[in-house]
Each structure stands twice: as C-alpha cells, then as structure tokens.
N, C-alpha and C positions, 0 to 999 in steps of 0.2 A: 517813391518820392519821400524826402524828408519833410518834417513838420516845420520848416523855417517859414516865417510869415513874409508877406511882400515887402513890408517895410524894412524888416531886417535883412532880407536878401539883397535890397537896394544898397543898404549901408555897407554890407560885406563887399558887393561887388565894387563899390567905390573905393574901399580901402585896398582889396586886392589889385586894382587897377593902379591906384596911387603909390602904394607902398611896394608891391611886387612887380610891377611893370607888365601885369597880365593884361590881355585884351579883354573886353567886355565879354565876349564869347567864352574865353578861357574860364573866366570867373564864374559865369553862370553855369557852365558845363561841370565844373568842380563842385559847386554848391548843390547841383542836382544830383550828381552821382555819389556824393559822399554821405557818410553817417554822420550823426552828431559827435561822435567821438573824433573823427578826423577833422570836422569843421572847429572843434574845440581847441584841438592841437595847433592848427594853424592860427587861429585867434590868438592863443597864448603866445605864439613865436612872434606874430605882429607886435603884441603889447611889449614883449621883451626887446625886440628891434627898436621900437619907437623910445622906449625907456633908456636904452642904450645911446641912441642918437642924441636925446636931450642931455644926457650927462657929457657927451662929447662936445657939444657946442658949449 
C-alpha cells in the first residue's frame, strides 16, 4: 500500500474520473497498486493536459 492520505486519494480519484473518464473503481485501483513515481507521472500529465486545455480555450 502506498502512503497516500485519504484526503489526497479522494482528490486524485475525483480528478481521474473528471479528466480521464475513469470509473471510481478504476481510479481507486490505480492509486492502490501504483507507487509514488507512477502517481507523480499521471498527476504531471493531468497538469499538462489542463494547462493545454486552458491555452486552447
């Protein structure tokens, strides 16, 4: 199990569902089975996606 707090996990699940179209189960399973490097990579990609979307608008 990785050391992600419950509040951070909820925020990540919400972002994965909203931005990536994942189900809550998919997001929770990804967070549980991923190490911090994998989570950091996905979070960075989300930030880039959001930044790019803001520029396009």
